[in-house]
Structures are given as structure tokens and as C-alpha cells.
N, C-alpha and C positions, 0 to 999 in steps of 0.2 A: 741427389742433392749437389754433388760436385758439378754435374752437367748444367744444373740450373743456377749455379753460382751461390747457392746457400752455404756451402762449405768451400773453403779456400785451400788450394794446393800451394805448397812452398817450392820454389825453384832456387837452386844454388847457382852461384856464379861459375863454379868449377864445371868443366865438361862432364856430363852424366849421360851414359848410354844405357837405356833400359832394353833388355832382351826378354820378351815374354810371349804369351799366346792367349787366345780366348778359350781354349779347351783345357781339360784337366791334366794334360801331360802327354809325353811321348812325341813332342814335335821336334826335338833335337836342340834344346836350349844349351846343353852342356858343350857339344861340339862347336856351336856358334860362339859361345863365350871364349872358348879356347882359341878359336880362329881370331877373334878380336884381340886377345892377349898377344898372340904371335904378331899381329899386324902393328900393334901400338907399343909394345914393351921395349923395343930398341931405342925409342926416342922419347918415351914418356914414363913417368913413375905411375904404373897402373895399380889400381886397387879394385878388387872384386868384392862386392857386398851381396850376401845371400841371406835368406831367412834361416837356412840351416835346418831344413825339414826333418822332423823326427829326431832331432838331437836331444840329448839329455839335459843340457844346460839352458838357461834363459838369459836374456839380456845381451849386451854387446860383448863379443869375444874376438880377439885378434889371434889368428893362427900362429903358432910357434912350434918349436921342436917337440913340445909335449902334446901337441894336438893329435886327436884320433878321430875317426869317422863318427864314433859315438858322441864325442864332445861337440863337434862342429857340423856334422852332417856329411853324407857321402860325397856330394859334388864339391863342396868347399875343400874337403880333405884331398880330393883328386886334384884340384887346382893347386893347392898348397904343395902337394907331393911332386908335381910336374914342373912348376914354374917357381924358381927360387928367388927371382928378382922382383916379385910383386908382393903387395899386401893382399891377404885374404882375410875377410872378416865376416861375421854373422851377427844379425840382429833382426828380429821380427819387425822392429820399428826402424824403417829405412832412414827416416829423418835423423833419429838419434845416431844411427850407424854412420851416416855421412859426417855428422858433427864430430863424432869421436875420431873418425879417420883424419879429419882436418886438423886435429891436435897433434898428429904424429910428425916426427922430424926424420927425413924430409916429408913434406906434405905430398899426398898423391896429386898428380896433375890431371888425372882422368879417372872416373869411377865407373865401373861396369856393374850394373844392377841385374842380378840373375833372378828372373821370374818376379818382376815388380810391376807388370803392366796394370794390374788391378790395385796396386798400392797408391790410391788416388791422393793421399796426403802429400805425396811427392809428385811434382811435375818434372818429369825427365827432360833433359835438354834435347835428347834425340831418342826416339822410340822405334825399335825394330820388332815387328810382329811376325811370329812364325806360324805357319799353317802347313799341315801334312798334305802331300800330293794326293794321297788316297782318301783324305777326309777333310776337304776344304771347309772352312768355317761357314761359308755360304750354303753348304749342303748339310750342315749339322743343326742340331736342336739344343735348346737349353736343358740342363739337368732337371729332372732325372730322365727325360725322354731321350736326350742325347748326351754329348760330352762337353757342351759349352758352359763355361763359368759365368759368362755374361752374353748379352745379345750381340749378334754379328755387327750391329751398328757401332759397337765399341771400336771396330777396326779403323774408324775415321780418326782416332787419336794417333794412329801410327804415322811416322814419317816415311818408313820404308817397310815393305812387306816381302818376306822371303818364303817361298814355297819349298819345303824341305822333303827329304827322302824321296827325291824324284828318281825314276828309272834312268839308267845311262842312255837309253835310246830316245829320250824325250826330244822331239823335234821342235823347231822354232814355230811351226804352225800350231802344234799342241800347246806351246807356251802362250801363244797369242790367244788361243781359246780359253785358257785358264785366266789370263789377265782380263778378258771380257767377262768371265764368270765372277771374278772378284770385284770388278768395276771400281778400281781405285780412284781416289780424288786426283785433281790436277797436280797436287803437291807430292803425291806418293809415287814411288818407283817400285816395281816388282822384280825380284830376282829369284833364281831357281838354284837349289843346291841338292847334292846327293851325298850319301855316306861313302866315304873312301876307307876301305878296310886295309890294314897293314898286311904285308905278305909274310909277317912273322908273329907268332904268339910269344908272349913274355911272361916270366915268372922268376923262378930261381935261375933259369937260363932262357935262351932264345931258340925257338925252333921254327924253321921255315914251314909255311903251310904245305908246300909241295912234299915235305917229308912226313906228313901225317896220313898219307893215303892208306898205309897199312896199320894205322893206329886206331884203337877203339876209344871213343871219346864220350865221357859223361859231361853233358852241358847243363848247367843250371843258370837261371836268370831271374832277377827280381827287378825288372824294368817294365815300363808301361807298354812298350811295343817291341817284342822280340822277333817279329816276323822278318824284318830285313836281315837279321843275323842268321836265322834259320835258312833263308833263301841263299845267302852267301855260302854257307857251309854245304848246302845241297849242290850248289853250282860247282863247288870245288870237289864234289863227289867224295865227301868225307863221311865216315861211318860214325854216327853219334846218337845218343839217347838224351832226350831233353826233359828236364824237370823244371817246371815253371812255378815261381813264387810271385807274390804280390809286389807291386811297384814299391820301391824304397823299403823292401823287407829288412827288418832287423832280425837277422838269423839267430834263432834260439838253439839251445843244445839239441832239441829234438830234430830241428831242421838239419843241423850239421850231421847228426847221427843217421838221418835218412839218406843224405847225400853219400856219406861214407859207406853205408850198407849197399846202396845201389852201385857204387863204384866197385866194391869187393865182389859183387855178383857178375861183373863183366868177365867174360871167360878169357879174353886175350891177355897175354903176358905184356904186350905192348899197349899200354893204356894210360890215360891221363884225365884229369878233371879240368874243364874249360869253363870260363865264365866271362862276364862283361867287365870292363874296367871299373865301373861303379861298384859292382858286387865284389870285385877283388879287394877294393879298398875296405870293405866291411869285414871280410873274413879271410884275409891272406894268410893269417897265422894258424888257421884251423886245419890246413891240409899240406902235406909234403909235396904233392904233385899238382898243385893248382897253377893254372895259367890263365891269362886273359888276352883278348884280341883287341889291340888298339884301333880306334877309329878317328877320323878327322872329317870336318866339314869341307866339301869341295864344290865349287861353283860349276854349274853346267856350262855357263858361258858368262861373259861380261865381268870376269873377276876384277880386272883393273878398274872398271867403273865403280864397282862396289867399294873397293879399297879407297879410291880417291874421294868418294862421297863421304865416307866415314872420316878420313883424314882431314877433309875440308871442314867438316863440322867441328872437329876437335880444335883445329888451328883457329877457326873463327871464334869459337867460344872462349878459348884462352886469351885471344886478343881483346875481346870484349871485357873479360874479367880484369885484365891488366890495366885497361883504360879506366875502369871503375876505381881501381886501387890508386 
């Protein structure tokens, strides 16, 4: 109905950048949002607006010192914990969320919308669509046969397409083949990113990855795609046992007890529990030896071109908004 013009979308004057995907998850939206925060927050008052998936509260909520992952969701809590100079808000109704953000003082000068590509009531000013290298939307099927939330034709709404979780060895010829497969429109640019893992795990202290060679690790994850993390740990020749939970798992007492029991059964005296940054936000207080491995989004190439494309959009949108005022 939106495609046919029977329902209308609303567009705000303020620069709004949508980060989303066509699939049900695991494309790397959180690292991309964090990349954009780092790119923009020195010169703009950034606000991040998310649905707050699986949170306990409803309606608009602005993160503050009392916020928890249970109240606002794991990704918003992660943004709020890491970036102190931005607004983080949650609202399933993105239109209302932006309207509430614009009442703040100072007003945000750019809004990043986490996972709002299918929120058609809102017309994003700039749409960044993510697709995984090993599962391009052109090779996927609609639910329940595949993982797509909507038809691959929806990609035409994107201004920019980013192929995520690429191998470090991806060549320019391979990139060209993927671009041919995606068949972008004339207005769309395709970029390629990979996951960049920290050389240090963090928790109550920081430990270099290289110092974990003689350590026995219990790894638990509650994310859509843990494969890249497992491959990284194997590449570093670390000894670990993996317990996999569902994506966005709200860890119950039985889950915590299971993790603790598995940890106690590890024979080594030199041992610890490792998880992802998202999972750490959900249950950091449950274990005394819990660590997480930070990750960032890193471009395979053309980083400066991506940065300038986004900065040009924000500057242009701001100028247009000022002229309207």
C-alpha cells in the first residue's frame, strides 16, 4: 500500500539515517550504527532511535542513568553505555519517537534509526541497507522458506548498500562480482565491510587476546550469527566451549545456572567466561569472571568515500532544513 501510494510516509526536515536490512537479523546493524556515531558525534548532536526489541516497557523512553537493558533493550543500552554525548531513545512508533526527540534541549541535529527499513510510516532521509556477504538478499527467500522479511525488490528503496561480514581476503574482482549480483540502481553505491575484533577482552579488567592461549574459555552467545566470532577464536588458537542461545535471549535463572554449571565443570584453574558485547549488557552482573570481546565495523576499502557520502547528506539535509525555517 505504501508502494502504491495508498498509504503516505512522513519525512522530517531533520537529517534521518535509517540502518536496516531485508532479512531477520545478523547483518551487523549495531556495529554500523556505532560507526556512524563515531563519524558524526564530534560535529553533530546525534540521537539514536531504536524499537528496543524485547524490552519490558512500552512507548517512548529516553535513556538515562537509571536505564537497563531490560528497560530499553540490549542494543540501545550498549549505545547508551559507550557513548555519553548522544541521545539514545526507544519507541516502536518511530514517528512519535522523532517527535519526542525534537522536544529535547538541545535538539538533536541528526537521528540514526536502528532497524527501521520496514517502518514505512517513516520516510528516512537516507537509507543504508545491510546484507551479509555469505547470504546476500538476492540469493535468499521470503520467510518461512528463507530469512527475508520482505521481497528483495525492497532494496530499491535504499540509497546505499553495504555488504557486511566480508572476509579480509575479499578482492576487488570478487567485490565487482557481488555488485553485479546485487544489480544496484544508478543512484545506489555498494560498499563492503568486515568485522574488526579488538585485541583485548574487557570486563572487570582487560586481558590481551595473546594472553589467553593457556586459558580455558566458556563462550556463550545470544546473537543471530555467532559464526564469525567462533572463526576468530579458532584462528587465534584459543581453547573454548560454546553454548548457543537464541538471538536477543533474555537470560533466565535457569540459563544463568546452566552457564555457571558448565563453567564449574571446566578443569583448568585458568578459566573465564566470555560473551558478546550485547550479551554482556544483559547479564554482566550475574558472573564474577565475565568478559566480552569488543567489535567494530571496518571498511574493506573506500572508507573515505563512505564517510564523505554520509557527511554530504547530513550537511545538505541540514542546509535544506535551515532554509525552510
